[in-house]
C-alpha positions in Angstrom: 104.1 117.5 129.2 101.6 118.4 131.9 99.7 115.6 133.7 96.4 115.5 135.4 95.2 112.5 137.3 91.8 111.3 138.3 90.6 108.3 140.3 91.0 106.1 137.2 94.2 107.0 135.3 96.6 109.7 134.3 95.9 112.2 131.5 98.4 113.6 129.1 98.2 117.3 128.1 100.3 119.8 126.1 102.5 122.5 127.7 100.5 125.7 127.2 102.7 128.5 128.6 106.3 129.6 128.6 106.3 129.5 132.4 105.2 125.9 132.4 107.8 125.0 129.8 110.7 126.6 131.8 109.5 124.9 135.0 109.2 121.5 133.4 111.2 118.6 134.9 111.2 114.8 134.8 109.8 114.5 138.4 106.6 116.2 137.4 106.1 113.8 134.5 107.1 110.3 135.6 105.3 108.5 132.8 107.4 107.5 129.8 106.8 105.5 126.7 107.7 101.8 126.9 109.4 101.9 123.5 111.9 104.7 123.9 114.2 103.6 121.0 113.2 102.9 117.5 113.2 99.4 115.9 115.8 99.2 113.1 114.3 99.0 109.6 115.3 98.0 106.1 113.7 99.7 103.1 112.2 98.1 100.0 110.3 99.1 96.9 106.6 98.4 96.7 107.4 95.0 95.2 109.7 94.0 98.0 113.1 94.6 96.3 115.7 96.0 98.7 116.6 99.7 98.4 119.9 99.6 100.3 122.0 102.6 99.5 119.2 104.5 97.8 118.4 108.0 99.1 114.6 107.9 98.8 112.4 111.0 99.4 110.6 110.7 102.7 107.0 110.7 103.8 106.1 112.6 107.0 102.7 112.3 108.5 101.4 115.3 110.5 98.6 114.1 112.7 96.2 117.1 113.3 92.8 115.9 114.5 90.3 118.1 116.2 93.0 119.9 118.1 94.7 116.8 119.4 94.6 115.1 122.8 91.3 113.4 122.3 90.8 109.9 123.8 94.4 109.2 123.0 95.5 111.4 125.9 94.7 108.7 128.4 97.8 106.7 129.4 95.7 103.6 130.2 93.6 103.8 127.0 89.8 104.1 126.8 86.7 102.0 125.8 85.9 103.2 122.2 87.4 100.8 119.6 86.0 103.0 116.8 88.2 105.9 117.7 90.9 106.9 115.2 94.0 104.7 115.0 96.9 104.5 112.6 98.4 101.3 111.3 100.1 102.0 107.9 103.4 102.7 109.6 105.5 100.8 106.9 104.8 103.6 104.4 105.9 106.4 106.8 109.3 107.7 107.8 108.4 110.5 110.2 105.3 111.3 112.3 104.4 114.7 113.9 101.8 114.9 116.6 100.3 118.3 116.2 98.1 120.6 118.2 97.6 124.4 118.4 99.3 124.7 121.8 102.8 126.0 122.6 104.5 122.7 123.1 102.8 119.6 121.8 104.3 116.4 123.2 102.9 113.2 121.6 101.0 111.0 124.1 103.2 108.1 125.1 101.0 105.6 123.2 101.8 107.3 119.9 105.6 107.2 120.8 105.3 103.5 121.5 103.4 102.7 118.3 105.7 104.8 116.1 108.9 103.4 117.6 107.9 99.7 117.5 107.5 100.3 113.7 110.8 102.2 113.4 109.2 105.5 112.7 110.6 108.8 114.0 108.1 110.9 116.0 108.3 114.6 116.7 106.7 117.1 118.9 105.7 120.6 117.9 106.7 124.1 119.1 104.0 126.5 117.9 103.1 130.1 118.4 100.2 131.8 116.5 98.0 134.9 116.6 98.4 137.8 119.1 99.1 135.4 122.0 101.8 133.7 120.0 103.4 137.0 119.1 103.5 137.9 122.8 105.2 134.6 123.7 107.8 135.2 121.0 108.6 138.6 122.3 109.4 137.1 125.7 111.1 133.9 124.3 113.3 135.9 121.9 114.3 138.7 124.2 117.8 137.2 124.7 119.9 134.3 123.8 119.9 133.3 127.4 116.1 132.9 127.4 116.4 130.8 124.2 119.1 128.6 125.8 116.7 127.9 128.7 113.9 127.1 126.4 116.0 124.8 124.2 117.4 123.1 127.3 113.8 122.2 128.4 112.8 121.1 124.9 115.8 118.8 124.8 115.0 117.4 128.2 111.4 116.8 127.1 112.6 115.0 124.1 114.9 112.7 126.0 112.4 111.9 128.7 109.6 111.1 126.2 111.7 109.4 123.5 111.1 112.1 120.9 113.2 112.2 117.7 112.8 115.9 116.9 110.6 118.9 116.6 108.5 120.8 114.1 109.0 124.6 114.6 105.8 126.4 113.5 106.0 130.1 114.1 102.7 131.6 112.7 102.9 135.2 113.9 105.0 138.2 112.9 108.4 138.6 114.6 109.8 142.0 115.6 112.6 142.9 113.3 115.1 143.4 116.1 114.4 139.8 117.3 115.0 138.1 114.0 118.7 137.3 114.9 117.4 135.6 118.1 114.9 133.6 116.1 117.7 132.3 113.9 119.6 131.5 117.0 116.6 129.5 118.3 116.5 127.4 115.1 120.2 126.8 115.0 120.6 126.1 118.8 117.7 123.7 119.0 119.0 121.8 116.0 122.6 121.6 117.5 121.4 120.6 121.0 119.1 118.0 119.6 121.8 116.5 117.5 124.0 116.3 120.5 121.4 114.7 122.8 119.6 112.5 120.2 122.1 111.8 117.3 119.4 110.7 114.8 117.1 113.7 115.6 115.7 116.2 113.2 114.4 119.8 113.5 112.0 120.9 110.8 111.0 124.5 110.0 107.5 125.3 108.8 107.2 127.7 105.9 105.5 130.7 107.6 107.7 133.6 108.8 110.1 135.1 106.3 113.6 136.5 106.9 111.9 139.9 107.3 109.8 138.7 110.2 106.5 138.8 108.1 104.0 136.1 108.4 103.8 135.3 104.7 103.6 131.7 103.5 105.9 131.2 100.5 104.6 127.7 99.3 108.2 127.0 98.1 111.8 127.2 99.2 113.1 130.6 98.1 115.3 133.5 99.2 112.7 134.6 101.9 112.8 131.4 103.9 116.0 129.7 102.9 117.9 131.2 105.8 115.9 129.1 108.3 116.2 126.0 106.1 120.0 126.2 106.2 119.9 126.3 110.0 118.0 123.1 110.6 117.2 119.7 109.0 114.3 120.5 106.7 111.5 122.8 105.7 107.7 121.9 105.6 106.2 123.9 102.7 102.8 125.4 103.0 100.1 123.6 101.0 99.2 126.1 98.2 102.2 125.5 96.1 102.5 125.4 92.3 104.3 122.9 90.1 106.7 125.7 89.0 107.3 126.6 92.7 108.2 123.0 93.4 110.7 122.9 90.5 112.3 126.1 91.8 112.4 124.6 95.3 114.2 121.5 94.0 116.8 123.6 92.2 117.4 125.8 95.2 117.7 122.9 97.6 120.3 121.2 95.5 121.6 118.0 97.2 119.3 118.7 100.1 116.1 118.2 98.1 115.0 115.3 100.4 114.9 117.9 103.2 112.2 119.8 101.5 108.8 118.5 102.6 106.0 119.4 100.2 102.8 120.1 102.2 99.8 117.9 101.2 96.6 118.7 103.0 94.2 115.8 103.0 91.4 118.2 103.7 92.2 120.1 100.5 92.1 123.7 101.5 93.9 125.0 98.4 96.3 122.1 98.0 96.7 120.9 94.4 94.7 117.8 93.9 92.0 118.8 96.3 93.0 116.4 99.1 90.9 113.3 100.0 91.6 110.2 98.0 93.4 112.4 95.5 96.2 113.2 98.0 98.3 110.6 96.1 98.7 113.1 93.2 100.6 115.8 95.0 102.7 113.2 96.8 103.6 111.8 93.3 104.5 115.4 92.1 106.8 115.8 95.1 108.5 112.4 94.6 108.9 112.9 90.9 111.2 115.9 91.7 113.0 114.0 94.4 111.3 116.0 97.2 109.8 114.6 100.3 106.2 115.0 101.2 104.4 116.0 104.4 100.9 114.5 104.6 98.8 116.8 106.8 95.7 115.5 108.7 95.2 112.0 107.2 92.6 111.5 110.0 90.2 113.0 107.3 89.2 109.4 106.7 87.7 109.2 110.2 86.8 112.8 110.9 84.9 113.4 107.6 83.8 109.9 106.5 82.9 108.6 110.0 83.8 105.8 112.3 81.6 103.3 110.4 83.5 103.7 107.2 86.9 104.5 108.6 88.6 101.2 108.0 87.5 101.0 104.3 88.3 104.7 103.8 91.7 104.4 105.5 92.7 101.4 103.5 91.5 103.1 100.2 93.6 106.2 100.9 96.8 104.2 101.8 96.3 101.5 99.1 96.6 104.4 96.6 99.7 105.7 98.3 101.3 102.2 98.7 101.7 101.9 94.9 103.9 105.0 95.0 105.9 104.7 98.2 108.8 102.5 99.3 108.0 100.2 102.2 109.9 99.5 105.4 110.3 96.2 107.2 112.0 94.7 110.3 115.8 94.4 110.2 116.5 93.0 113.6 115.4 89.9 115.5 113.1 89.1 117.1 110.0 89.8 115.0 107.0 89.0 117.3 103.4 90.1 116.6 99.8 89.2 117.2 98.8 91.9 114.6 96.6 93.6 117.2 96.0 97.3 116.3 95.7 98.2 120.0 91.9 98.0 120.0 89.2 95.5 120.1 85.5 94.7 120.6 86.7 92.3 123.3 89.9 90.9 124.7 91.3 87.5 123.7 94.0 85.3 125.2 95.1 82.0 123.6 92.2 82.2 121.3 89.6 82.5 124.0 87.6 85.6 125.0 88.7 86.8 128.4 86.9 90.2 128.6 83.7 91.2 126.7 84.4 94.9 127.2 85.4 97.0 124.1 88.8 98.8 124.4 91.3 101.0 122.7 95.0 101.4 123.8 97.4 102.4 121.1 100.4 101.5 123.2 99.2 97.8 122.9 99.5 97.9 119.1 101.6 95.1 117.8 103.9 95.2 114.8 101.7 95.7 111.6 102.6 94.1 108.3 104.7 95.8 105.6 101.9 95.2 103.1 98.2 95.5 103.6 95.5 95.5 100.9 91.9 96.2 101.4 88.9 96.3 99.0 87.1 99.6 98.4 83.3 99.1 98.7 81.1 100.3 95.8 79.5 102.9 98.1 82.8 104.6 98.8 83.6 106.6 95.7 87.0 108.1 94.9 86.6 111.8 95.6 88.7 114.7 96.8 88.0 116.4 100.1 85.1 118.4 98.7 83.4 115.4 97.2 84.5 115.9 93.6 85.2 112.7 91.7 88.9 112.1 91.0 90.4 109.9 88.3 92.1 106.7 89.3 94.8 107.6 86.8 96.4 111.0 86.3 99.4 112.7 84.7 102.1 114.7 86.4 102.2 118.4 85.9 105.5 119.4 87.5 108.1 120.7 85.0 110.8 118.3 83.8 113.7 120.5 84.9 115.8 118.6 87.3 118.2 121.2 88.6 121.9 120.2 89.0 122.8 117.2 87.0 124.0 114.0 88.7 126.4 111.4 87.4 126.6 107.7 87.4 124.5 105.2 89.3 122.6 107.8 91.3 121.4 109.6 88.2 120.3 106.3 86.6 118.5 105.3 89.8 116.7 108.6 89.8 115.7 108.3 86.2 114.4 104.8 86.8 112.4 106.0 89.8 110.8 108.8 87.7 109.8 106.3 85.1 108.2 104.1 87.7 106.3 107.0 89.2 105.0 108.0 85.8 103.8 104.4 85.2 102.1 104.2 88.6 100.2 107.5 88.0 99.0 106.2 84.6 98.1 102.7 85.8 95.1 103.8 87.9 93.7 101.8 90.8 95.5 98.5 90.2 96.4 96.6 93.4 100.0 95.7 94.1 99.1 92.0 94.7 96.1 91.3 92.5 93.4 88.9 93.6 94.2 89.2 97.3 92.6 90.8 100.3 94.7 91.4 103.5 93.1 93.5 106.2 92.6 93.7 109.9 89.5 92.3 111.6 88.2 92.8 115.2 85.9 89.8 114.9 88.4 87.3 116.2 91.9 87.1 117.6 94.5 84.8 119.2 95.8 87.4 121.6 94.7 91.1 122.0 91.8 92.5 120.1 92.2 91.5 116.4 94.1 89.7 113.8 94.7 89.6 110.0 92.1 88.3 107.6 93.4 87.0 104.3 91.5 85.8 101.2 92.9 84.5 97.8 90.6 85.5 94.9 93.3 85.2 92.3 92.0 82.0 90.7 95.1 79.9 91.6 97.2 78.9 94.6 99.3 82.0 95.4 101.4 83.7 98.0 100.6 87.1 99.6 103.7 89.0 100.8 103.1 90.3 104.3 106.5 91.5 105.4 109.4 92.7 103.5 112.4 92.2 105.9 116.0 91.6 106.3 116.3 89.2 109.3 119.3 86.9 110.1 120.6 85.5 113.3 124.1 86.4 114.4 126.5 83.6 114.1 127.7 82.6 117.6 124.8 84.3 119.3 122.5 81.4 119.8 123.3 79.4 116.7 122.8 80.2 113.0 119.2 79.1 112.4 115.8 80.7 112.8 112.7 79.6 114.8 109.5 80.5 112.9 106.2 80.1 114.8 102.8 81.1 113.5 99.1 80.6 114.4 96.3 80.5 111.9 92.7 79.6 111.6 91.2 78.5 108.3 87.8 80.1 107.4 85.1 79.7 104.8 85.6 76.0 104.2 89.4 76.3 103.7 91.3 73.4 105.2 94.4 73.5 107.3 96.3 71.8 104.5 95.3 74.7 102.2 97.3 77.2 104.3 101.0 77.7 104.7 103.5 80.4 105.6 106.0 81.3 102.9 109.6 82.4 103.7 111.9 83.8 101.0 115.6 83.4 101.8 118.5 85.2 100.2 121.1 82.9 98.8 124.5 84.0 100.2 126.3 83.6 96.9 125.1 86.9 95.6 122.5 88.1 98.0 120.0 88.8 95.2 118.9 85.2 94.4 116.0 84.1 96.5 115.1 80.6 97.6 111.4 80.0 98.7 110.6 77.8 101.7 107.0 76.8 102.3 106.1 76.2 106.0 103.2 73.9 105.5 101.4 71.0 107.3 102.9 67.5 107.1 100.0 66.3 104.9 100.3 69.3 102.5 104.0 68.8 102.2 103.4 65.2 101.1 100.5 66.0 98.8 101.5 69.1 96.9 104.2 69.6 94.3 105.1 73.1 95.6 107.5 73.8 92.8 104.6 73.6 90.3 101.7 74.8 92.4 103.1 78.0 93.8 103.8 80.8 91.4 107.3 82.0 92.2 110.0 84.1 90.7 112.6 82.3 92.9 115.1 79.8 91.8 113.9 77.0 94.1 110.9 76.1 96.2 111.1 73.6 99.0 108.7 72.6 101.8 109.3 72.1 105.5 106.9 70.3 107.8 106.2 71.5 111.3 108.1 70.2 114.3 106.2 68.1 116.7 104.1 69.8 119.3 106.5 68.9 122.1 109.2 71.0 120.4 107.2 74.1 121.2 108.9 74.1 124.6 112.3 74.5 122.7 111.1 77.7 121.0 112.7 80.9 122.3 110.5 82.2 125.2 110.1 85.6 123.6 108.8 84.0 120.4 106.2 81.5 121.8 102.7 82.5 122.9 102.1 81.4 126.5 99.9 78.4 126.7 98.1 76.3 124.1 96.0 77.9 121.4 92.3 77.3 121.5 89.2 78.4 119.6 90.2 76.7 116.3 93.6 78.2 116.1 96.5 76.0 114.8 100.1 76.7 115.9 103.0 75.5 113.9 106.7 75.7 114.6 109.6 75.4 112.1 113.4 75.7 112.2 115.0 77.4 109.2 118.7 76.5 108.9 121.3 78.1 106.8 122.7 76.7 103.6 125.8 75.4 105.3 127.5 75.3 108.7 128.2 78.7 110.0 126.1 80.4 107.3 122.8 81.6 108.8 119.6 82.0 106.8 118.8 85.5 105.7 115.0 86.1 105.6 113.9 88.6 102.9 110.2 88.3 103.0 107.3 86.5 104.8 104.0 85.7 103.2 101.0 83.5 103.3 100.1 80.8 100.8 96.4 79.9 100.2 94.7 77.6 97.8 92.5 79.3 95.2 89.4 80.7 96.9 90.9 80.0 100.3 90.7 82.3 103.3 92.2 82.3 106.8 93.0 84.3 109.8 96.6 84.9 110.9 96.8 85.6 114.6 100.5 85.3 115.5 103.9 85.3 114.0 107.3 85.1 115.7 110.7 84.9 114.1 113.6 84.4 116.5 117.2 83.1 116.6 117.0 79.4 117.4 118.8 78.8 120.7 121.5 76.1 121.0 124.0 74.7 118.7 123.7 73.7 115.0 123.8 70.0 115.9 120.6 70.2 117.9 117.2 69.5 116.3 
């Protein structure tokens, strides 16, 4: 990554020439992401049920926006909070930062944001047009040159915390250099696996085994040779249902390594892109194939900054009904829900700076589950403005390729039935009657917080995080500290608001016990078993610890200083069912009375320090 500095801050740029790549070293690029390693995750279905042991197809997001390296190129951020940002990380497995330069290295802020959410992030090696063909002739002239290039790409990956590469060769290759191209694919994959064990190298469907630039739109005999040398293939967007079925059969047990291209701008992609991008994703998943969502920044680039939040939520709300969701699987979980931008800056509930700002590296952990409300003036259309149906039918052939036996086959059949039901259901929300979205109008710390509203007609719980969190026995005790800060709005009282924790019962791991973390007055007044709709076996209620116990909270879990500006902070201790058996937190939600609304500005879950006899 090249760097250019001015009097204010350092700028990130791609590597644009082979000479610059071969000359790259760490001393020339001292800046690194803060979050080099990825946060461990657990996977759940869209209703919060664990998916342990299930090999789900993946969703890769390829971020291509106006050539890349816009305001996000500044290490220190910028002052436009309306610039594009991404926050639906819980639905994404892999993220590619894309530009039309030789080597695209994601700006550090994107690496930080991806890794804090446990998402793998890849750079891009790309050549195209006559200039790209000339680079390839030099790069592929010998295996020694390839080795030197691979060495630098691996070094860039390690320095910047990258988890892999997308190889996108979009120019013809001289026939005599095809063996060296294969060597490049194989060698980069091998070296990346050695240096970064979880890494992946993905080939883009462009050049064939004959060296021709001819997109196949499927996995076939002309591009399979490259697929077999690396970790996956990203199919071009103009595929057909029959081509996907053929790709699935050819991939066999590696079908999850086939990424079906889905262009949100349409451009020949089935479904037409836009808000109908969910349809081709469904087609891919129905066949057990992964999907590669290209240029989802369409919501900002085409619909504008003013409608971005509503459009972004509308796009991802549709996808959320289809995709598994990830959640934190290691303590601590600490977040102010800030998206890394704001109209002003807050600390302890008070405005400390009236200046607008945007710095993606400051983004805090976002919830597993968000749910917006599509305004009436935002119609469901494809990328060309054509209306799209809320419900649709799948068109891919039913052929499944090689048969599978036992539990895996039954899980696959069940998933196919679920996908068919989702496609037929239309625009039904996952958690009816709720709104849960981000707001920049207030915050405890940072630039924003969550705004929640219960319009279900009854007291209900909104699930925010699906998770698998438990303290290690002997490492600071076997109980959890849970701290949160909220602000009731719209006439809602503090007693109408509570946090909800669902705990796995150790006897079988599947039974769930619900614990309401409410105010002392609410705990005495409400019959939580009757007033909270729950599919759990039991509902109990805890009252907050006294304010002076905040000093006992783990330092990493407690916001510094007292909350102001109407924010209320509550601390609880969740103990295990018996001595030596720690609690296992499976989901975290918010309970509101019917018609209630509130802001949630802080959440921390941490192992409680000290012995079990304390507190």
